[in-house]
C-alpha positions as CSV (number, residue, x, y, z in Angstrom):
1,M,-0.1,0.0,0.0
2,N,1.1,3.6,-0.7
3,M,2.8,5.3,2.3
4,Y,0.3,8.0,2.5
5,L,-2.6,5.7,2.7
6,D,-0.7,3.6,5.4
7,E,-0.2,6.8,7.4
8,V,-4.0,7.5,7.3
9,L,-4.8,4.2,8.9
10,N,-1.8,4.1,11.2
11,A,-2.5,7.7,12.5
12,H,-6.2,6.8,13.2
13,T,-5.1,3.8,15.1
14,V,-2.9,5.9,17.3
15,I,-5.7,8.6,17.8
16,E,-8.2,5.8,18.6
17,N,-5.8,4.4,21.3
18,W,-5.2,7.9,22.7
19,L,-8.7,9.1,22.9
20,G,-10.4,5.8,23.5
21,K,-7.9,4.0,25.9
22,G,-5.6,6.7,27.0
23,A,-2.9,4.7,25.6
24,G,0.3,5.9,23.7
25,D,2.7,8.7,23.7
26,L,1.5,12.3,23.2
27,Q,4.8,13.4,21.5
28,G,4.7,10.5,19.3
29,L,1.1,11.4,18.2
30,L,1.9,15.1,17.8
31,C,5.1,14.5,15.7
32,R,2.9,13.2,13.0
33,F,1.6,16.6,12.3
34,S,3.6,19.4,10.6
35,P,4.4,22.4,12.9
36,R,2.6,24.3,10.1
37,F,-0.4,22.0,10.4
38,S,-3.9,23.5,9.8
39,M,-7.4,22.0,9.9
40,I,-10.9,22.8,9.0
41,T,-13.2,21.0,11.4
42,P,-16.5,19.5,10.4
43,A,-18.2,22.3,12.3
44,G,-16.3,24.7,10.2
45,S,-13.8,26.1,12.7
46,T,-10.1,26.1,12.3
47,M,-7.2,24.6,14.3
48,D,-3.4,24.9,14.1
49,H,-0.8,22.7,15.6
50,E,-1.0,24.4,19.0
51,A,-4.7,24.1,19.1
52,L,-4.3,20.3,18.1
53,S,-1.8,19.8,20.8
54,R,-4.2,21.3,23.4
55,L,-7.0,19.1,22.2
56,F,-5.0,15.8,22.3
57,T,-3.6,16.8,25.7
58,A,-7.1,17.5,27.3
59,Q,-8.8,14.5,25.6
60,R,-6.5,11.6,26.6
61,N,-9.0,8.8,27.2
62,G,-11.8,11.3,26.7
63,R,-13.9,9.1,24.5
64,P,-13.7,5.6,26.2
65,G,-14.4,2.7,24.0
66,L,-13.8,4.9,20.7
67,A,-13.5,2.8,17.5
68,I,-12.4,4.5,14.3
69,H,-12.9,2.8,11.0
70,I,-11.4,4.2,7.7
71,D,-12.6,3.3,4.3
72,S,-13.0,4.8,0.7
73,M,-9.3,6.1,0.7
74,V,-8.2,7.6,-2.6
75,L,-4.7,9.0,-3.4
76,L,-5.9,12.0,-5.3
77,E,-2.4,13.3,-6.2
78,E,1.1,12.5,-5.3
79,W,4.3,14.4,-6.0
80,P,7.9,14.1,-4.9
81,E,7.3,16.1,-1.7
82,G,3.7,15.1,-0.7
83,A,0.3,13.9,-1.6
84,V,-3.4,14.6,-1.2
85,V,-5.6,11.8,0.1
86,T,-9.4,11.5,0.6
87,Y,-11.1,9.1,3.1
88,R,-14.3,8.4,4.9
89,E,-14.0,8.1,8.8
90,R,-16.6,6.4,10.9
91,Q,-16.2,7.0,14.7
92,H,-18.2,5.1,17.3
93,A,-18.1,5.5,20.9
94,P,-20.5,4.0,23.4
95,Q,-21.5,7.2,25.1
96,S,-21.8,9.4,21.8
97,G,-22.9,7.0,19.1
98,T,-21.6,7.0,15.5
99,T,-20.4,9.9,13.3
100,L,-19.3,9.9,9.7
101,R,-17.1,12.3,8.1
102,R,-15.4,12.8,4.8
103,S,-11.8,14.1,4.9
104,T,-9.2,15.4,2.6
105,A,-5.5,15.4,3.9
106,V,-2.6,17.0,2.5
107,F,0.7,15.3,3.4
108,V,4.3,16.8,3.0
109,L,7.7,15.4,3.4
110,E,9.5,17.5,6.0
111,N,13.2,16.8,7.0
112,G,12.9,13.3,5.6
113,R,9.6,12.4,7.4
114,L,6.0,12.2,6.3
115,A,3.7,14.9,8.0
116,W,0.2,15.9,8.0
117,R,0.0,19.5,6.6
118,H,-3.7,20.2,6.3
119,L,-6.8,18.3,7.0
120,H,-10.4,19.3,6.0
121,E,-13.2,17.3,7.4
122,T,-17.0,17.5,6.6
123,W,-19.9,15.7,8.3
124,E,-21.4,12.9,6.1
125,R,-25.1,12.2,6.8
126,N,-26.0,8.6,7.3
């Protein structure tokens, strides 16, 4: 599988473990994201790397039992220093039910490592 598609799956496993079980290393999670990271949330607000760091710090084990399933991954474009990937994300937590979102992620290679540069998420209606 392509390294960018692998990263989508691997990152969501790390996020699921962090938010759903309180397991993992915060710095290991955060280093996946470029210091220049930006995000548009499903609700339309924006986040940068600092805001993402605060969110993950505050939400360790904040969604007990969280399960994240990724499907419909498409590598839209790839170039020597990055790629754009789209995917669908299904999150389920016992206390909050199931949500679906469509996401577009921009990846870059920074200092020899793959990093999330931008993420745009949109709610999908069931």
